[in-house]
C-alpha positions in Angstrom: -5.2 -61.3 31.6 -1.5 -60.6 32.2 -0.5 -60.0 35.8 -1.1 -56.5 37.0 2.3 -54.9 37.8 3.0 -53.4 41.1 2.6 -49.6 41.2 5.6 -48.0 39.4 6.8 -45.2 41.4 10.6 -45.6 41.0 12.7 -42.5 40.7 13.5 -41.6 37.1 16.1 -39.1 38.1 18.8 -39.0 40.8 18.6 -36.0 43.2 19.5 -32.8 41.3 19.7 -34.5 37.9 16.5 -33.0 36.5 15.2 -29.5 37.4 12.0 -28.0 36.2 9.8 -25.0 36.8 6.1 -24.2 36.9 4.3 -21.2 35.4 0.8 -19.9 34.9 -1.7 -21.5 37.2 -5.1 -20.9 35.5 -6.0 -24.6 35.7 -5.6 -27.2 38.4 -3.8 -29.5 36.0 -0.6 -27.8 37.1 -0.9 -29.6 40.4 -1.1 -33.0 38.7 1.8 -32.2 36.4 4.0 -31.0 39.2 3.0 -33.8 41.6 3.8 -36.4 39.0 7.2 -35.0 38.0 8.2 -34.6 41.7 7.1 -38.1 42.4 9.4 -39.4 39.6 12.4 -37.6 41.1 12.4 -34.2 39.4 13.3 -31.1 41.4 10.8 -28.2 41.3 12.9 -25.0 41.6 10.8 -22.1 40.4 7.2 -21.0 40.3 5.7 -18.0 38.5 2.3 -16.5 37.9 1.6 -12.7 37.4 -1.3 -13.1 39.9 0.2 -13.1 43.5 -2.8 -15.0 44.9 -2.4 -17.8 42.4 1.4 -17.9 43.1 0.9 -18.0 46.8 -1.7 -20.8 46.6 0.6 -22.9 44.4 3.6 -22.4 46.8 1.5 -23.5 49.7 1.2 -26.9 48.0 4.8 -26.9 46.7 6.8 -24.8 49.2 10.1 -26.0 47.7 9.5 -23.8 44.6 11.0 -20.3 44.7 8.9 -17.4 43.5 10.2 -16.1 40.2 9.8 -12.4 39.4 9.0 -13.2 35.7 9.0 -16.0 33.2 12.2 -14.6 31.9 13.9 -15.3 35.2 12.9 -19.0 34.8 14.0 -19.1 31.1 17.3 -17.6 32.0 18.2 -20.4 34.5 20.4 -23.0 32.9 19.5 -25.6 35.4 15.8 -25.7 34.3 15.2 -28.5 31.8 11.4 -28.3 31.5 8.6 -25.8 32.2 5.2 -27.1 33.2 2.4 -24.6 32.6 -1.4 -24.5 32.7 -2.3 -21.0 31.5 -5.4 -19.8 29.6 -5.8 -22.2 26.6 -5.2 -19.5 24.0 -1.9 -18.6 25.6 -0.5 -22.1 26.0 0.9 -22.4 22.5 2.8 -19.1 22.5 4.2 -19.7 26.0 5.4 -23.1 24.9 7.2 -21.6 21.9 9.0 -19.1 24.2 10.1 -22.0 26.4 11.4 -24.0 23.5 13.2 -21.0 22.1 15.0 -20.7 25.4 16.3 -24.3 25.1 13.8 -26.0 27.4 11.0 -28.4 27.0 7.3 -27.5 27.4 4.3 -29.3 28.9 -2.6 -27.4 23.3 -3.9 -24.9 21.1 -7.0 -22.9 20.2 -6.1 -22.2 16.6 -4.3 -24.0 13.8 -1.9 -21.1 13.4 -0.7 -21.6 17.0 -0.2 -25.4 16.3 1.8 -24.5 13.2 4.0 -22.2 15.3 4.7 -24.9 17.8 5.5 -27.5 15.1 8.0 -25.0 13.6 9.5 -24.2 17.0 10.1 -27.9 17.7 11.8 -28.4 14.3 13.9 -25.3 14.9 14.9 -25.9 18.4 14.9 -29.7 18.8 12.9 -29.3 22.0 9.8 -31.1 23.2 6.2 -29.8 23.4 4.5 -32.3 25.7 0.8 -32.2 26.7 -0.6 -33.5 30.0 -3.4 -35.6 28.7 -4.4 -36.5 32.3 -7.4 -38.6 31.5 -5.2 -41.3 30.2 -1.8 -40.5 31.7 -2.8 -39.9 35.3 -5.5 -42.6 35.7 -4.3 -46.0 36.6 -7.1 -48.0 34.9 -6.4 -46.1 31.7 -2.7 -46.9 31.9 -3.5 -50.6 32.5 -5.9 -50.6 29.5 -3.0 -49.5 27.2 -1.0 -52.4 28.4 -3.8 -54.8 27.8 -4.5 -53.5 24.3 -0.8 -53.8 23.4 -0.8 -57.4 24.8 -3.7 -58.3 22.5 -6.3 -58.9 25.2 -9.2 -57.7 23.1 -7.8 -58.4 19.6 -7.7 -55.7 17.1 -9.3 -52.5 18.3 -12.1 -51.4 16.0 -13.8 -48.7 18.0 -13.1 -46.4 21.0 -16.0 -44.6 22.8 -15.0 -41.6 24.9 -17.3 -39.8 27.4 -15.9 -36.6 29.1 -18.6 -35.1 31.3 -17.6 -32.3 33.6 -19.2 -30.3 36.5 -19.6 -26.6 35.5 -19.3 -24.8 38.9 -20.3 -21.7 36.9 -20.0 -19.2 39.7 -16.3 -20.1 40.3 -15.1 -19.8 36.7 -13.0 -16.9 35.5 -14.2 -14.7 32.7 -11.9 -16.3 30.1 -13.6 -19.6 30.6 -16.6 -18.4 28.7 -14.8 -16.6 25.9 -14.6 -18.6 22.7 -11.3 -17.1 21.5 -9.7 -17.9 24.8 -10.9 -21.4 25.7 -11.2 -22.6 22.1 -14.5 -24.4 22.1 -15.6 -27.6 23.9 -14.2 -30.0 21.3 -10.9 -28.2 21.4 -10.8 -27.9 25.2 -12.0 -30.9 27.2 -12.3 -32.9 23.9 -8.5 -33.0 23.6 -8.3 -35.9 26.1 -10.8 -38.0 24.1 -9.1 -37.5 20.7 -5.7 -38.5 22.2 -7.1 -41.6 23.7 -8.7 -42.7 20.4 -5.3 -42.4 18.6 -3.5 -44.2 21.4 -5.8 -47.2 22.0 -6.7 -47.7 18.3 -3.2 -47.3 17.0 -4.4 -44.8 14.3 -1.9 -42.1 13.4 -4.5 -39.8 11.8 -8.3 -39.6 11.4 -11.1 -38.1 9.4 -13.8 -36.1 11.2 -17.0 -37.6 9.9 -19.4 -35.4 12.0 -19.1 -32.9 14.8 -21.6 -30.7 16.6 -21.6 -28.3 19.6 -24.4 -26.5 21.5 -25.3 -24.1 24.3 -28.3 -25.8 25.8 -28.5 -24.3 29.3 -26.3 -21.2 29.5 -27.9 -18.4 27.5 -26.3 -15.7 29.6 -22.9 -17.0 28.2 -23.5 -16.9 24.5 -19.9 -17.8 23.5 -19.9 -20.9 25.8 -20.5 -24.4 24.6 -21.9 -26.8 27.2 -22.2 -29.8 24.9 -20.1 -31.3 22.0 -19.8 -34.5 20.1 -17.8 -35.9 17.2 -17.4 -39.1 15.1 -14.0 -40.0 13.7 -12.6 -42.7 11.4 -8.9 -43.5 11.8 -6.5 -44.2 9.0 -6.5 -47.8 10.1 -10.2 -48.3 9.9 -11.0 -47.9 13.6 -13.8 -45.5 14.5 -14.6 -43.3 17.5 -17.5 -41.4 19.0 -16.8 -38.8 21.7 -19.2 -36.8 23.8 -18.3 -33.9 26.1 -20.6 -31.9 28.3 -20.8 -29.6 31.4 -23.9 -31.3 32.9 -22.5 -33.4 35.7 -25.3 -33.1 38.4 -24.5 -32.1 42.0 -25.5 -35.5 43.2 -22.5 -37.2 41.7 -19.7 -37.6 44.2 -17.0 -36.4 41.8 -16.6 -33.8 39.0 -17.5 -36.2 36.2 -18.2 -39.8 35.3 -15.5 -40.2 32.7 -15.7 -43.5 30.8 -13.9 -45.1 27.9 -15.0 -48.3 26.0 -12.5 -50.0 23.8 -14.1 -52.6 21.5 -11.9 -55.2 19.9 -12.4 -58.2 17.7 -12.0 -60.6 20.6 -13.5 -58.6 23.6 -14.0 -55.2 25.1 -12.7 -53.1 27.9 -14.7 -50.5 29.8 -13.0 -47.9 32.1 -14.8 -46.3 35.0 -12.2 -43.7 35.6 -13.4 -41.5 38.5 -16.5 -43.2 39.9 -18.4 -46.4 39.5 -21.9 -44.9 39.9 -23.7 -46.1 43.0 -21.0 -48.8 43.6 -17.9 -46.9 44.8 -14.7 -45.3 43.7 -13.0 -45.1 40.3 -10.0 -46.6 38.6 -12.0 -49.7 37.7 -11.5 -51.7 34.6 -14.0 -54.2 33.2 -12.7 -56.8 30.8 -15.0 -59.1 28.8 -13.5 -61.7 26.5 -13.9 -65.3 25.4 -13.1 -66.5 28.9 -15.6 -64.5 30.9 -16.3 -61.2 32.7 -13.8 -59.6 35.1 -13.6 -56.4 37.1 -10.3 -55.0 38.4 -9.9 -52.3 41.1 -6.6 -50.7 40.1 -6.2 -47.7 42.3 -2.7 -47.8 43.8 -1.7 -50.8 41.8 -0.4 -49.5 38.5 1.3 -46.1 38.9 1.9 -43.4 36.3 4.9 -44.2 34.2 4.5 -41.2 31.9 6.3 -38.8 34.2 9.4 -40.8 34.6 9.5 -41.5 30.9 9.1 -37.8 30.1 12.1 -37.0 32.4 14.2 -39.6 30.6 13.0 -38.3 27.2 14.1 -34.8 28.1 17.5 -36.0 29.4 18.2 -38.3 26.5 16.0 -36.9 23.6 14.0 -40.1 23.3 10.3 -40.6 22.8 9.2 -43.2 25.3 6.5 -41.1 27.1 4.8 -39.9 23.9 5.9 -39.3 20.4 5.9 -35.6 19.4 3.9 -36.3 16.3 1.2 -38.1 18.3 0.9 -35.1 20.6 0.5 -32.7 17.7 -1.9 -35.0 15.8 -4.2 -35.3 18.8 -4.2 -31.5 19.1 -4.8 -31.1 15.3 -7.8 -33.4 15.5 -9.4 -31.2 18.1 -9.0 -28.2 16.0 -10.4 -29.9 12.9 -13.4 -31.2 14.8 -14.1 -27.8 16.3 -13.8 -26.1 12.9 -16.2 -28.7 11.3 -18.8 -28.6 14.1 -22.2 -27.5 13.3 -24.0 -25.5 16.0 -27.2 -27.2 17.2 -29.9 -24.7 17.4 -31.8 -24.4 20.6 -35.3 -22.9 21.4 
């Protein structure tokens, strides 16, 4: 196994070189996005949400951000190069298009029409629509797995298994969380991380949805909600994938979900225990099995998160080191295709 690099936390921007803003705080992913960008040297100047309580809570964590009176105030500031946002899923695409039309970059979609609008806006404006696929980009063992795959540690990747269980915390969720038109369906919502990882680790640039299904097994009082989903894909390079999403993480687990990824290659396999190694300890653990033996690596604090610095540099220099725009859109498109093809499992 190649030597694990020291944690990469170098500044990608000099003080004042890269300014960004944050808007719409309906999902806690906004905290990870902003923390990652600030850690890479970006300056957070503005914060906006129409809900004063959400804005106040955000600024308690990022007091350097000034409270904007509207999104227009942010879009009118020539210093702002990028807007990070985590609004209601159905609103993310239109918000991103507004940001790009204002000459800034945006950090998916609940309908194919919204995706087409975003593609057109990127072509028209030359800006970036970036998506925070946190389950790969903000997990150190997942970052290291990408390096190992690229180095040929398991040979040619022929299958990627992705498990994305989550804890529901039903009583704390807002009304939109259970509205199909607003959250997009389970394959479109939390499934987005798994589809992106399949493309990335396998090297496929597109895929066919062979089978997909969704269900509401345990929440009859929320008829539009899907608490289970699964899909099988075959990539245009022959690699396959199975993904499973659910909202059934039991209260006895120490964290919100036992997210796992298994990458099977022709010469070995990698398993990622991202957030917890059940009954054994913390997460960020990578298991590698190849012709030389079995190894376990504890990677928390040892790899870092290069995506944020790369994204800053991409915005400054119009490059594509962090993530290719077509990769971003293709991952989102696969979610939408799987959701549209999914049969609904009937329940008693």
